[in-house]
N, C-alpha and C positions, 0 to 999 in steps of 0.2 A: 273647832269651828268647821262647819260643813263647807265644801268647796263652793256651793252655790252662794253662800254668804260672802265668801271672799271675792268671788267674781262680781258680786253685786256692788262691791266697793267701786269698781270701775264704772258700772252703770250710773252710779250716783255722783261720780266725780266729773265736773264739767271740763276738765283739762283737755286741751287740744294742742298739739305741737309736735316738734321733732322728738325722736327717742332721747336725745340728750336733755332736752327740756323736761321730758317725762321723768327721766332718772332723777333730776334735781327736784322736781315737784314731789315725787313719791317719797324721797328721803327727807324732805322738809315738812310736808303737809300731812302725810299719812304715816302711821306707825309700821313701816315696812323696811326691812334691811335691803340695801342695794349691794350687790357683789359684782365685781368685774370678772369677766370670763374671757378666755381665748378659745377660738374654735379649735377642736382637736385635742385640747388639753383637759385633764380631769381637775375639777374643782371639788374638794372634799369639805363637807360642812357638818357640824353638829347642829341639827335643826330642832328647836324646841317644839314639842308636840302641841303646846298651848298656842303657838303662833307660827304655824307652818306655811308661811308665805314670804316670798322673796322676789325681788326684781333682779334679774341677771342682765347685765349690760355688756355687750360684746365690744371689746376694745378695738378690734380691727375695722369694723364698719358701723359702729354705733347702734346696732340692732338691740331691741329690748325684748326680753322674755320674762313672763311671769312663771314662777315655780310655785305651785299651789298645792297644799296638802289639806287633807280633811279627815275627820273621824266623826262618825255619827253618834256613837255613845261609848262610854268607858268600857274597855276590854275589847273593842272592835278593832279590826285592822285599820292602819293608816293608808290612805290612798294619796299618791303624789302624781301630778301631771304638769306638763309644760305647755305654754301657749306663747307663740311668737306674736308680738304686737307690732303691726305695720302701720305706717302713717298713711291714712287716706287711700288713694289709688296708687301708692308706690308699687314698683315692680315686686313680684312675688317670688323671692328666693325660697328654696325649700331646704329644710333642716331635718336632721335626725337627732335624737337624744338617746344616750345610753344613761340609764339611771340604775343605781344599785345601792342597796343598804346592807350594812354588816351588823350582825347582832353582837352582843357582848360575848367575850370568850366563854366557852362552855366548860363544864366540869365533867370529868376529871382530866381530859386530854388537852384542854385549852384551845380547842378548835372553834372557829367562828362560822356561824351560819350566814349565808348570803342569799339575797333575792335580787334578780336582775331583769331588766327589760330593755329592749331597744325599740323605739317607736319613731314614727314620722311625726314631727311637731305640727300641731294644728296652728294655722295662721289666721289671724283676725285683725281687722282694723277696729273692731269693737268687741274686746274680750268679754264685756258684760253680757253679750248676746250669745256666747258660746254655749252650746247644748252639752252639758257635762255628760249626759247619757251617751253621747256619740264619741267620746274621747277614749284613747288608749292610755293606760296609766300603770304605775307601779303600785303593788299592794304589799305593805309591810306588816307582817303579823305582830301582835302585841308582845310576844316573847322576844322579839328582836330589838325592843326598846331598852335604853339604859336609864337608870334612875327610877324615881317613884313619884307618883302624884303629878302635880303641875310642873315639876322639874324634869319630867321624862324627856329624853331626846332620841332622835334617830340619827345614826351615822350614815349620812347620805353622800353619794358620789354622783357627779353629773358631768357628762361630756357632750357638748353640742357640736355637731359637724355640719358644715354647709355642703349641700349636694351640688355638684357641678352639672350643668345642663349639657 
């Protein structure tokens, strides 16, 4: 699923409310997994390539982040980005995200390839209007995916840090 299609879900959804209400809404109304995160700590996930979209909900301050992945066609790289969803005119904290993916162990030495990126997280009160062309993202080559067909997954690690002013 292309990233534009995933972000269009937000455009089409009339939900408005606090990040806590958004977390509940997403987990009950839309087919999206919700994961709790802590700033500065690594969350490790096996993300299905067929549904690479998650809502990350920060335990410390209730902030919500969309983790969105996309692939344009079979055999193409997977791209992963993070968008901070802020409520209306709420204050604008700034965040960075470290994203990395580990490939399956290689043969014969059992070493694992890793791709990594550190980005400033895009902030939006309307993630459906985010211009995907303007975002920094992690690109995961197909050789780093595990499994086959629709059961392929990416071993993804994410760490979100709140920047102090």
